Structure formats: structure tokens, C-alpha cells
N, C-alpha and C positions, 0 to 999 in steps of 0.2 A: 471393498466393494467397488466394482467398476460398472459404468453404464456403457453398453456396447451398441454400436450401429454399424452400418456398412463401412463408413469411413472415419468414425470418431470413437474415441475412448475417453470417458470421463472418470478419473480416479478420485474417489471420494474418501476412502479410508486413509488414515495416517498410519503407516506401518513401515517396518524395515524392508518390506517387499516392494515399496514404491518404485525404487530405481529399476529393479528387474522388470516389473510389470510395464513400466513406461518404455524401457529399452526394447522389449519384445514387440510392443505395439508399434513403436516408431519404425522398427525394421520391417514390420509387416505393412508398411505404408498406411498407417492409421494416424490421423490427427489426434493429439493428446492434450487434455486439460487435467493438470494435477491441481486439485482445489487448494490443498494446504501442504506444500512440499517441505514440511518442517523436518523430515527425516533425511533430506538431502543435504550434502555439504556443497561448497562452491565448486569443487572439482567434478562432482557428480552432475551438478546442474549444467556446467559448461559442456561436459561430455554428452549429455542428453541433447543439448542444443545443437551440437555438431552432428549428431545422428539425424536429428530432424531436418537439418539443412541438406544433408546428403540424401535423405529420402524424399525431399521435396514436400514436406508436410509441415503443419503448424504445431508448435509446442507452446502451450501457455502454462506458466508456473505461478499458481497462486491467484487469490481473489483479493479481498481487502475491503475498504470502506468507500471507495469512489462510487459516484453515481447516486449517492444519498441526497436528500433535499438540500442540505447545507452545501455539499460539494457543487451541486448544479447551480445554486444561487451564486456562490463565490466565483465560479468559473465565468459567469457573465458580468459580475459587478465589482470584482476586486480591483482596486486601483493598480495601475501599472508600476508605480514607483514604491512598492512595499520594500522596506529595507531589512526589517527584523521580523522573524517568525518564531514565536515561542510556543512549543507544543507541551502540553501537560497530559500525561496518560496514566490512568490507574487501571491495573489489570487484575483479573481473577487469578487464583492460585494456579490453575491449570494452563494458563496462557503461556505461549512460547515467546520469550523476549525477542528472539531472533526474528520470528515471523512478524511480530507486531512492529518492530523497527522497520522492516521492509514495507509493511503496509503504510506506515506514516510517511516514509520518504516518498513513496509512490503517490500518495494522496497530495502532499504539499507541492512536490515538483511538477505534478501534472497541472495543478491549478495555476502555478506561477509560470509554467512553460519554461523551466530552467533545467540545467544539468548540474550535478554536484561535483565538487572538486575535492580538495583535501579536507580531512576531518580530524577532530580530536575527540577522544572518548574516555570516559571513566566509569567503571562499574564496581559494584560492591556485591559480595556474595554472602549468603546466609550460612547457617550452621551445617547445612548439607552440601556446602561448596557449590551452590547453584546461584547464578547471578539473579538478584531480585530487585536491583535498583541500578539504573543506568542514566548517565547524562552524556549527550553527544552534541557537538557543534559542527555543522557542515558549511563550508563556503560554496556559494553558487556562482555560475558563470555570468550572472548579471550584477554581481557585487553584493547581493543580499546574503544574509546569514540565517540558517535554520538551527535553533536550539531545541533539543528534544530531551525531556525528562520523563522517563518511564519507570513506574514502580509496580511491583507485583505484591499484593497483600492477601491475607486470609480474610474471608467473610466480608467482602466489600463489593459493591456494585461497580462495574466497569465505568470509567470516565474517559472522555477524549475531548479536550478543549484546545483551541488554537487562538493565539493572538497574532494579528497582522498589524505591523506598525509602519506607517508612512509619515512624511512630514505634515500631511494635512489631516490624517485621521488615524484612529485606533479601532480595529475591529476585533471583537471577541466572538468566536463561534463555538458552540457546544454541539458536537456531532450527534450524540445520542439523544439529547433533549430537543434537538432540531431548532435551535434558536441562534440568532445573530444580533449582536449589539454593536452599533456604529457610533463612535464619538468623534465629532468634527472639532478639531482643535481651535481653529480661528473663531468659530461661532459659539463654542462651548455648548454644543447641542447633541443630545443623544437620540438615536432612533433604534427602537427595538422591533425585531422581526421574528414572528413565530411561523414556522414552516410546517409542512406535512410531517407526520411522525416518522421517525426512523424505522425502517422495516428491513431486517436482515435478508429475508427471502427476496424482496424486490431488488436489493443490491446484488445478491448472488445471481439473480436472473439477468441483470444487466451485463455482468461479466460473461455469462454464458452467451448472451446475444453478441457481444464483441467477438467471442471465440467463433461462433457460427459465421459471422460476417467475414472474419479472416479466412476461414475455410473456403468461403465463396469468393476469395480473392479481392476483398475490399481493402484497398491499400491503407486507408486511414486506420482501420482496425488492426492491420498488421503492424503499423507504426506504433499504436498504443501498446500492443503486446510486446514489441521489441523494447520499448522504453521501460515497460514493467519488468522485463527480464533484467535489464541493466540496473534498475533500482533494487531488485532482489539481490543481485550480486554485491552491490554496495552495502546493503543491509547485512548480508551474511558475513562479509569481510569485517565489518565493524564488530 
């Protein structure tokens, strides 16, 4: 299914026709948002990006978990000297490991305002030869390290937790429970924060607003989408 307007196409369905639909729309000078581009590979994504640039339009690949209450809070209050980031993610059986890795990388690097460099990855496959457990370690250009452990299980509620460790404090954030716990090392003091509930529709609407802003030539929104694209390429390569 696609949402059509005079200058925008919103591709909602995940199918093998995603690349073709996006290519035709971009060549018709339409701005394109592919909500979950899990049927694209790296080469297809790069090719679509090139077509968008040649056509002078915006291409946004993917949404994610940014703009939720935990993200907005950490974006304002996270210490600048975080050195270690540990991500623990539990996925439903139907989740795409590739897409979720992209979402996590985009979430964390956007909060830290960093770029990733070299990475190490180890994955384990199930009886159907499909990866259902992955551990990845990424170096960042500010010398911090992101460790991601992602597991896909049957009959389990999704979880997404992140630890941010700095010399002064340890922050544990639960994205879906919308809670943040701060432990200050020198004082041995804990502060617990409960935020507004996580809402998938609200998050999706924020991504759509970024897309609309980029279409209207908002340079900050264009920068966010460009960084998102680079993070997707990193996630897909892993």
C-alpha cells in the first residue's frame, strides 16, 4: 500500500515490489518515504538514493524508535562523556534482525551525536538457518563503544533497554516501559524517572513530520534523514 499526494509517496507495505515502486516514484519526481525497507539490500538502497539525488527529491528509508519519551529525555540530559553503551533487545518472532539493528544504531548514535567506525559481529542461526541471536560491538568517532545484543524469541514481549556508562554515572533506560534510572557513582544515589508511555503511532508521526520538513527544504530534517540513511547502510552491512 502506498500513500499518494502531489509530491509525496509513502510506501507502507513490506514486499518484494518495494524497490520497483520506489524507483518509479523517484523517477517521477516524487519524494518517497519507505517505512520499513527490510526487503531492500545495501546495493538497492544505494541505487535508490542515487536516483533520488538525480531527481532532486527526498528519500527516507525507515522509521524506528527515535522521538519516543526516553529518547527525547536522553537527548537533553545524557552526559557528554559516556564511554560505554550496552543495548539489550528482545524481539518478537516476526521481527527483522537487520531492520532492528539499523533502528538501534540510529537511535543511539543520534543521541550521542557520533558516527560509527569499525565493528565486530557474531551471530547464531536457528534450525531454519535464520539468525535469531546477534552480538555486535561498534567503535565511535568520540572513542565510545556501543555493544548490541539482539535476540529473537517465540512468545515473548519485545524489550529494548540501554545502559549508558560514564565515569560519573550509570543510566539505564527502558524504551518501551518509558523509564530511566540514574545512578551517581560518587554519591551512590539513585534517581528514577517515569515518563509518558511509549506510543508507536506518536513515534511514527514524528518520523513523518521529519519527512515533511525535509520536503519543505528544512536543512536540519534533511541532515537527520541523511544520517539515518548512513546508519541503515551500516546496519545492513553488519
